[in-house]
KEPA-239363 format. One record per residue: residue in one letter; x, y, z of N, C-alpha, C in turn. Coordinates in steps of 0.02 Angstrom, whole numbers, plus 32768, in hexadecimal, padded with zeros to 4 digits. Each point is the difference from the previous one (the first is absolute). Layout:
% residues N
AXYZXYZXYZ/...
//
This chain:
% residues 119
XDD405F6521187FD77FE58035801A7FBD8018/X80137FD47FD2801A7FBF8013804180078027/X802780327FEE8041800A80227FF58012804A/X7FCF802C800D7FF1801480457FE87FC38029/X7FD77FD77FE17FE87FC4802380397FD0800E/X802E7FF97FD1803A7FD48009802D801B8037/X800A80418002802A801E80357FE07FF68044/X7FBE800880047FDD7FF6804080057FB78017/X7FFB7FD17FD080067FB9801080467FF08019/X8033801A7FDF80457FF48015800C801D8045/X7FE7803B800D8009801F80427FDF7FD68036/X7FC47FE67FF17FDD7FD6803180267FBF800D/X80187FE07FCB80267FC280088042800C8023/X802180387FF08040800E80207FF78009804B/X7FCB802180157FF6800980487FF07FBD8022/X7FDB7FD47FDD7FF17FBF801E803F7FD68004/X802A80007FCD803E7FDA8000802E80188038/X80008040800D802B801A80367FEA7FE48043/X7FC07FED80067FE77FE3803E80037FB48000/X801D7FE27FCC80007FB77FFA80257FDE8039/X802D8023802180257FE180377FD980028042/X7FC6802080007FD78003803C7FDE7FBD800B/X80047FE9803E7FE27FBF80127FD0800C803B/X7FD67FCE800C7FD1800680377FF87FBC8021/X7FF0800280417FF57FC280247FD4800D803C/X7FE17FCB80187FDB8002803F80177FC58029/X7FFE8009804280117FCA802F7FCB7FFE8036/X7FF37FC380187FCE7FF88035801C7FD48037/X7FF18012803D800E7FD5803A804A7FF18009/X802B80317FF580487FF680068019800D8047/X80387FE580108024800A803F7FD07FFF803B/X7FF77FC7801C7FD37FF480397FB7800C7FEC/X7FF280027FBF7FBC80077FE87FE080438007/X80278035800C7FE28042800C801180357FCC/X802C7FF17FD0801280327FCD7FD97FF27FC0/X7FDB80317FEA7FD87FFD7FC3801080407FD9/X80137FF87FBF8018803A7FDC7FFA7FF77FB4/X800080397FDE800580037FB7803580357FF1/X802C7FF07FD08038802C7FF0800580077FB4/X800B803D7FE9800F800F7FBB8048801B8000/X802C7FE67FD580468014800580247FFA7FBD/X803680277FFA802C7FFD7FC680447FE78018/X800C7FC17FF080407FE38015801B7FD77FC7/X803D80057FEF8037801A8028801180497FF3/X7FE180217FCE801680437FEE7FEF80368033/X7FCD7FF5802A7FEC803080337FF180457FE4/X7FE480027FC47FEC80407FE37FBA80138018/X7FF4803F80087FBF801880187FCC80017FC8/X7FC37FEE80127FC680027FD47FC68019802A/X7FCB80177FE07FC3800F80257FE27FBE8016/X7FF27FF880417FE77FC180197FC9800B8034/X7FD07FD280007FCB7FFD80327FF47FB6800E/X7FFA7FEE80407FF57FBA80137FC97FFD8035/X7FD17FD17FF57FCD7FF3803280027FB58010/X7FFD7FF0804080027FBB80177FC27FF28029/X7FD77FD07FE87FC27FEE8024800B7FBE8024/X7FEF7FFE8041800C7FC6802A7FBD7FE6801A/X7FF07FC27FED7FC17FE2801580107FBD8020/X7FE97FF6803D800B7FC180247FDD7FC67FDE/X801D7FC580027FE27FC57FE27FB97FF7801B/X7FD07FF97FD47FBB7FF680147FDB80408011/X8023803980017FDF804080117FE1801F7FC1/X7FCF802A800B7FDF80237FC9802480417FF0/X801A80228033802180407FF6804180018027/X802B802E7FEE8040800880228011804A8004/X803E800F7FF48016804680008032800B7FC8/X800C803F7FEF802F80127FCC8035802F801B/X803C7FF97FE68038802C80108018801D7FBE/X800D80417FFF801180227FC2804280268005/X80287FFA7FCC803B802C7FF77FEB80327FCB/X7FF9803F80137FE880337FD38031800E7FC8/X7FE880247FCD802980107FC68041801F8015/X80367FE87FE28043801C800C802C7FF07FC4/X803280277FF680357FF07FCF80377FDF8028/X80067FBE7FF8802D7FD9802A80147FC07FDC/X80317FDD801A80137FBE7FE47FDC7FC78023/X7FE1800F803B7FDF7FCC80277FC3801C8024/X7FC67FE47FF17FC1801480207FE87FC6802B/X7FFA800B80417FF07FCC80307FBE800E8023/X7FD37FCF7FFF7FC1800480257FF87FC08028/X8006800480417FFB7FC480287FF7800F804A/X7FF67FCC80267FFB8007804980217FC48021/X800D8009804080257FCC80257FDC7FEB803F/X7FBE800680027FDF7FEE803D7FC07FD97FF8/X7FF57FE17FC77FC27FDC7FF4800D7FB58004/X7FE97FE18036800F7FB9800B7FCD7FD17FDE/X7FCE801C7FDD7FD27FD57FD980277FDF7FC8/X7FEB7FC57FEB801C7FE37FC37FDE80247FC6/X802680277FDA7FE4802D7FCE800D7FEA7FB9/X7FD480177FD5800D80047FB9801080497FF3/X8038800D7FDE801580447FF17FF9800B7FB5/X7FDB80357FEE7FF780137FBA801F80457FF6/X802E80047FD18022803F7FF37FEB80207FBE/X7FFA804180017FF680277FC3803C802D7FF9/X80227FFB7FC7803F80237FF37FF7802B7FC1/X8009804180077FF9802E7FC7804280257FFA/X801D80027FC48041801F7FF8800B80187FB8/X802F802D7FF8801280187FBE8030803A8005/X801880167FC7802F80377FFE7FDF80447FF3/X7FC17FFF7FED7FD9803D7FFD7FB87FEE8011/X7FDD8030801A7FBD7FF2801A7FCC7FF37FC9/X8012800A7FC27FD07FF37FCA80087FBA7FE3/X80337FDC8015800B7FBD7FE680157FD3803B/X7FCF7FE0801F800D7FD9803C7FEF7FB77FF5/X80267FD4801F7FF27FB97FFE7FE07FEC8043/X7FD57FCE7FFD7FDF7FE6803C800D7FB58003/X80157FE9803A80097FB9800C7FDB7FED8040/X7FE97FC480037FDF7FE6803C80257FC28017/X80077FF9804180217FC5801D7FD47FE58037/X80097FC0800F7FDB7FE08036802E7FCE8021/X7FF97FFA8042802B7FD280257FDC7FE3803C/X800F7FC2800F7FE87FE0803E803B7FE68028/X803D800B7FE5803D7FEC8024803480367FF9/X803C7FF28017803480328004802380127FBE/X7FFA7FD57FCE8020800E7FBE804980148007/X80267FDC802780458013800C802C7FFF7FC2/X7FEE7FDA7FCD80297FFE7FC37FF4803C7FD3/X7FCF8029800F7FEF80397FD58032803A8005/X801A800E8039802B803A800980467FEF7FEB/
//
């Protein structure tokens, strides 16, 4: 029984380690103040993983905003963003990724500026 539990734990950790190169970022108010985005990506290896990204954009002082979603895909880069919102936004990203659908990591990002040093 202990051996099965140990094998399951190793399999879970191995899948998470395979996703260790996956990174996530959000950017707000970039390039003339109209680009707002959240990105989940594997760089530099560019290996595909199961990824889902949601980017929520709320104008400064606003109560509600809108969300942009990149649906589930096996890819090296999951992009959720828009290029037409001139409000000064706070961008909140939800990034879900992994090498199998039973062992997924979740990261959250937030931005009020362009985060140019992130990429």
